[in-house]
C-alpha positions as CSV (number, residue, x, y, z in Angstrom):
1,M,55.5,101.3,-82.5
2,Q,54.5,102.0,-78.9
3,I,56.5,104.5,-77.1
4,K,55.8,106.6,-73.8
5,P,55.2,110.1,-73.7
6,G,58.7,110.8,-72.3
7,Q,60.5,109.2,-75.3
8,L,58.6,111.3,-77.9
9,E,61.1,114.1,-78.1
10,A,64.0,111.7,-78.9
11,A,62.0,109.8,-81.5
12,L,61.1,113.1,-83.2
13,R,64.6,114.1,-83.5
14,K,65.2,110.9,-85.4
15,G,62.6,111.6,-87.7
16,L,58.9,111.6,-88.3
17,A,56.7,108.8,-88.7
18,P,53.7,108.9,-91.2
19,V,51.2,108.4,-88.5
20,Y,51.0,109.2,-84.6
21,F,48.0,107.8,-82.4
22,I,48.0,109.7,-78.9
23,S,45.4,108.6,-76.4
24,G,44.6,109.1,-72.7
25,D,42.7,110.8,-70.2
26,E,45.4,113.2,-68.8
27,P,44.7,116.2,-70.9
28,L,48.2,118.1,-70.3
29,Q,50.3,115.1,-71.5
30,L,48.2,114.6,-74.3
31,G,47.9,118.1,-75.4
32,E,51.7,118.6,-75.2
33,A,52.6,115.6,-77.1
34,A,50.3,116.5,-79.8
35,D,51.9,119.8,-80.1
36,A,55.2,118.3,-80.1
37,V,54.3,116.4,-83.2
38,R,52.8,119.4,-84.8
39,K,55.9,121.6,-84.2
40,A,58.5,118.9,-85.6
41,A,56.1,118.5,-88.6
42,R,56.1,122.4,-89.3
43,H,60.0,122.3,-89.1
44,A,59.9,119.5,-91.6
45,G,57.7,121.5,-93.8
46,Y,54.4,120.4,-93.2
47,D,52.9,123.9,-93.5
48,N,49.3,122.8,-94.3
49,R,47.0,121.5,-91.5
50,E,43.4,120.0,-92.0
51,I,41.4,119.3,-88.7
52,L,38.8,116.6,-88.7
53,S,36.8,115.9,-85.6
54,V,34.7,113.1,-85.4
55,D,32.4,114.5,-82.9
56,S,31.5,117.9,-85.1
57,A,28.1,117.7,-86.8
58,G,28.4,116.2,-90.3
59,F,31.2,114.3,-89.6
60,T,31.6,111.0,-91.9
61,W,34.8,108.7,-92.1
62,N,34.9,109.2,-95.8
63,Q,36.3,112.7,-95.1
64,L,39.6,110.9,-93.9
65,S,40.0,109.2,-97.5
66,V,38.9,112.4,-99.2
67,S,41.7,114.7,-97.3
68,A,44.2,112.0,-97.9
69,D,43.5,111.9,-101.7
70,S,43.2,115.9,-102.0
71,L,46.7,117.7,-103.0
72,S,47.3,121.4,-102.4
73,I,47.7,123.3,-105.5
74,F,51.1,124.1,-104.2
75,A,51.9,120.5,-103.5
76,D,52.9,121.3,-99.8
77,K,53.3,118.5,-97.3
78,K,50.0,118.4,-95.0
79,I,49.1,117.4,-91.6
80,I,45.5,115.5,-90.9
81,D,44.8,116.4,-87.4
82,L,42.0,114.0,-86.5
83,R,40.5,114.2,-83.3
84,L,38.6,111.4,-81.5
85,P,37.4,113.0,-78.1
86,S,35.6,109.7,-77.1
87,G,38.3,107.3,-77.6
88,T,36.0,105.0,-79.3
89,V,35.8,104.1,-83.0
90,S,32.9,103.1,-85.1
91,P,32.8,100.0,-87.5
92,D,33.0,102.7,-90.3
93,G,36.0,104.3,-88.5
94,A,37.8,101.1,-88.3
95,K,37.6,100.4,-92.0
96,A,38.7,104.0,-92.9
97,L,41.8,103.9,-90.4
98,T,42.6,100.3,-91.7
99,A,42.3,101.4,-95.4
100,Y,44.2,104.6,-94.7
101,C,47.4,102.7,-93.2
102,G,47.1,100.3,-96.0
103,R,47.6,103.2,-98.6
104,L,49.6,105.7,-96.8
105,P,49.4,109.1,-98.9
106,Q,52.6,110.9,-99.7
107,D,53.6,114.1,-98.0
108,T,50.8,113.5,-95.5
109,L,51.2,112.9,-91.8
110,L,48.3,111.5,-89.7
111,L,48.1,112.7,-86.3
112,M,45.2,111.2,-84.3
113,T,44.3,112.1,-80.8
114,A,41.9,110.6,-78.6
115,G,40.4,109.8,-75.2
116,K,41.2,107.0,-73.2
117,I,40.8,103.8,-75.2
118,A,39.5,100.5,-73.9
119,K,42.2,98.0,-73.2
120,E,40.8,95.4,-75.7
121,A,40.9,98.3,-78.4
122,L,44.6,97.5,-78.6
123,K,44.0,94.2,-80.3
124,T,41.7,95.4,-82.8
125,R,42.9,95.6,-86.4
126,W,42.6,99.4,-86.6
127,V,45.0,99.9,-83.9
128,Q,47.3,97.1,-85.1
129,A,47.4,99.1,-88.5
130,L,48.4,102.3,-86.9
131,D,50.9,100.7,-84.7
132,K,52.5,99.0,-88.0
133,Q,52.9,102.0,-89.6
134,G,53.6,104.8,-87.2
135,V,53.8,105.6,-83.2
136,I,51.3,104.9,-80.6
137,I,51.4,107.0,-77.3
138,Q,49.2,106.5,-74.3
139,V,49.0,108.7,-71.5
140,W,48.2,108.1,-68.2
141,P,47.9,110.0,-64.8
142,L,51.2,110.0,-63.1
143,E,51.5,108.7,-59.5
144,G,54.3,108.3,-56.9
145,Q,58.0,108.5,-58.0
146,D,56.7,108.9,-61.8
147,L,54.9,112.2,-60.6
148,M,58.0,113.4,-58.6
149,R,60.3,112.9,-61.6
150,W,57.8,114.8,-63.8
151,L,57.8,117.6,-61.4
152,Q,61.7,117.8,-61.4
153,Q,61.9,117.8,-65.0
154,R,59.1,120.5,-65.5
155,M,61.0,122.7,-62.8
156,Q,64.1,122.3,-64.9
157,Q,62.7,123.3,-68.2
158,R,61.9,126.6,-66.1
159,G,65.3,126.9,-64.8
160,L,64.4,126.0,-61.4
161,D,65.3,122.9,-59.0
162,A,64.2,122.1,-55.4
163,D,65.0,120.0,-52.7
164,L,63.3,117.0,-52.0
165,E,61.2,118.6,-49.0
166,G,60.1,121.3,-51.3
167,L,59.0,118.8,-54.2
168,R,57.0,117.0,-51.6
169,A,55.1,120.2,-50.7
170,L,54.5,120.7,-54.3
171,L,53.1,117.2,-54.8
172,A,50.8,117.5,-51.8
173,R,49.3,120.7,-53.3
174,V,48.7,119.5,-56.7
175,E,47.2,116.1,-56.0
176,G,48.4,114.5,-59.2
177,N,46.6,117.3,-61.3
178,L,49.3,117.9,-63.9
179,L,47.8,121.0,-65.3
180,A,47.7,122.4,-61.8
181,A,51.2,121.6,-61.4
182,A,52.3,123.2,-64.6
183,Q,50.4,126.4,-63.4
184,E,52.2,126.3,-59.8
185,I,55.5,126.0,-61.4
186,E,54.8,128.8,-63.6
187,K,54.0,130.9,-60.3
188,L,57.1,129.9,-58.8
189,Y,59.0,131.0,-62.1
190,V,57.1,134.4,-62.0
191,L,57.6,134.9,-58.5
192,Y,61.2,133.7,-58.0
193,G,62.8,133.7,-61.3
194,T,65.4,130.9,-62.1
195,G,67.6,129.0,-59.3
196,H,67.4,126.8,-56.5
197,L,64.2,126.9,-54.2
198,G,64.1,125.5,-50.9
199,A,61.3,124.0,-49.1
200,R,60.3,127.5,-47.5
201,E,59.9,129.3,-50.7
202,I,57.8,126.5,-52.3
203,T,55.7,126.1,-49.4
204,D,55.1,129.9,-49.2
205,A,54.3,130.2,-52.6
206,V,51.9,127.1,-53.1
207,A,50.4,126.9,-49.7
208,D,46.6,126.6,-50.2
209,S,45.5,128.2,-46.8
210,S,44.6,131.4,-48.6
211,R,40.9,132.2,-48.3
212,Y,41.0,134.1,-51.5
213,D,43.3,132.6,-54.0
214,V,44.0,133.8,-57.8
215,F,41.7,131.4,-59.2
216,K,38.7,132.7,-57.4
217,L,39.6,136.0,-58.9
218,I,39.7,134.5,-62.4
219,D,36.3,133.2,-61.7
220,S,34.9,136.6,-60.4
221,V,36.3,138.4,-63.4
222,L,34.8,135.9,-66.0
223,S,31.4,136.3,-64.3
224,A,31.7,140.1,-64.0
225,N,31.0,140.2,-60.4
226,A,32.4,143.6,-59.8
227,T,31.6,143.2,-55.8
228,R,33.3,139.9,-55.6
229,I,36.5,141.3,-57.6
230,F,37.0,144.0,-55.0
231,K,36.8,141.6,-52.3
232,V,39.1,139.0,-53.4
233,L,41.5,141.4,-54.6
234,S,41.8,143.0,-51.5
235,G,42.0,139.5,-49.7
236,L,44.9,138.6,-52.0
237,Q,46.6,141.8,-51.3
238,A,46.2,141.8,-47.6
239,E,47.3,138.2,-47.3
240,G,50.6,139.2,-49.1
241,V,50.2,137.1,-52.3
242,A,52.7,138.7,-54.9
243,A,51.3,140.9,-57.7
244,P,53.1,139.2,-60.4
245,I,51.3,135.8,-59.8
246,V,48.0,137.8,-59.8
247,L,48.9,139.5,-63.1
248,W,50.1,136.2,-64.6
249,A,46.7,134.7,-64.0
250,L,45.1,137.5,-65.5
251,T,46.9,137.6,-68.6
252,R,47.0,133.8,-69.0
253,E,43.2,134.1,-69.0
254,A,43.0,136.8,-71.5
255,R,45.3,134.8,-74.2
256,M,43.4,131.8,-73.7
257,L,40.3,133.8,-74.5
258,I,41.8,135.3,-77.5
259,K,43.1,131.8,-78.7
260,V,39.5,130.3,-78.2
261,K,37.8,133.1,-80.0
262,L,40.3,132.5,-82.9
263,A,39.5,128.8,-83.1
264,L,35.8,129.5,-82.9
265,S,36.0,132.0,-85.8
266,S,37.9,129.4,-87.9
267,G,34.7,127.0,-87.6
268,Q,35.7,124.3,-84.8
269,S,33.0,123.4,-82.7
270,R,32.7,125.0,-79.2
271,E,32.9,121.7,-77.5
272,M,36.2,120.8,-79.3
273,V,37.8,124.1,-78.7
274,F,36.9,124.0,-75.1
275,R,38.4,120.6,-74.6
276,N,41.6,121.6,-76.5
277,N,41.9,124.4,-74.1
278,Q,41.2,122.5,-71.0
279,I,38.2,123.9,-70.3
280,W,36.3,121.6,-68.1
281,D,32.3,121.3,-67.2
282,K,32.4,123.7,-64.3
283,R,34.2,126.5,-66.2
284,K,32.5,126.3,-69.6
285,Q,29.6,128.5,-68.7
286,L,32.0,131.1,-67.1
287,V,34.1,131.1,-70.3
288,S,31.0,131.4,-72.5
289,D,29.9,134.3,-70.8
290,A,33.2,136.0,-71.1
291,L,33.4,135.0,-74.5
292,N,29.8,136.6,-75.3
293,R,30.7,139.8,-73.4
294,L,34.5,140.7,-74.4
295,G,35.5,141.6,-78.2
296,D,38.8,141.5,-79.7
297,N,39.6,144.9,-79.0
298,D,38.5,144.3,-75.1
299,L,41.0,141.3,-74.7
300,N,43.8,143.2,-76.5
301,N,43.1,146.4,-74.4
302,I,43.5,144.0,-71.2
303,L,46.6,142.8,-72.4
304,V,48.0,146.3,-73.1
305,L,46.8,147.5,-69.5
306,S,48.4,144.2,-68.1
307,A,51.9,145.5,-69.7
308,R,51.8,148.8,-67.9
309,A,51.0,146.8,-64.7
310,D,54.2,144.7,-65.5
311,R,56.2,147.7,-65.9
312,Q,55.0,149.3,-62.7
313,I,55.8,146.3,-60.8
314,K,59.5,146.2,-62.2
315,G,59.7,149.8,-61.2
316,Q,60.0,150.9,-65.0
317,Q,56.7,152.9,-64.9
318,S,55.4,155.4,-62.2
319,G,52.0,154.5,-60.7
320,D,50.3,152.0,-58.3
321,A,50.8,148.3,-59.7
322,W,47.6,147.0,-57.4
323,E,45.6,149.8,-58.8
324,T,46.4,148.9,-62.5
325,V,45.7,145.2,-61.7
326,L,42.4,146.3,-60.3
327,A,41.7,148.2,-63.6
328,V,42.6,145.0,-65.5
329,C,40.1,142.9,-63.5
330,L,37.3,145.7,-63.9
331,M,38.1,145.9,-67.8
332,F,37.9,142.1,-67.9
333,A,34.4,142.3,-66.2
334,S,33.4,145.1,-68.4
335,V,33.0,147.5,-65.6
336,P,34.0,151.1,-66.4
337,S,37.1,152.3,-64.6
338,L,38.5,155.9,-65.0
339,S,42.0,154.6,-64.1
340,C,42.2,152.4,-67.0
341,F,43.2,155.2,-69.4
342,N,45.2,157.3,-67.1
343,G,48.8,157.6,-67.3
């Protein structure tokens, strides 16, 4: 059965299928659809998860049948999380998937995520076998009214709504990039909280006229460029960028690095972990440098110091929030700062 991404939540509420195949070249939709399936499966008692990545060293398609036939000593329900980044399946893979669908294992859910597959692949036996036994979802970049509806729904999830002019301003800013759109909406929530936003509030928050934006600051802290950190952070403050937005970007990056470290320590390949966390080519080296430089304690200390900055922003603790934000940046860059541990 083929459904659209927007139909997945309703389908999951009706019950779980034994097989889910999610493919496409829009990473946010693909990742969130896979997360929704995993969440529903966990609620249904699928507590074990085995990850198989086709692009990992030593992978063979025989691992799929071995995983399907293996039972936990506790006989728990299991998710086989099969990842196919390229979107292409070898002849051995086609046979393995067709065989799996021909003899579905009990108490096992197959979640297969893949890059964009060719149109002609939809007619192959292995895709038809997946379609017969489960759910197929193809995700595509959104445009026009579809993108406008997605923005409205995303804002509603955060308790926000906006007029048409404000939505058009947001639409122009993100240029079809859903990941950027999600980040902008998160910034709007951090800045304004829930409620109605007019065009002026949205335009002020998402305007791209700033010479120094928060993403340049993130690049500076990841690259440990102290001189640029001072310059960019001063520019943000001078241009009236709200401190909560800057702090949100820093803490989001710290949590992402913690998540990546945990995934790498579990044995997943770096390429797969980066892809799952939307770390694309131009950021790979920056993130790699930060991972090599920062330990678990460093990242936890960054979050602790960020919590202090948050309390200062809210007036719950004395001190200058911008100075603490600077200390967070310097800690991120592994630059000693006496103010990090004062107060």
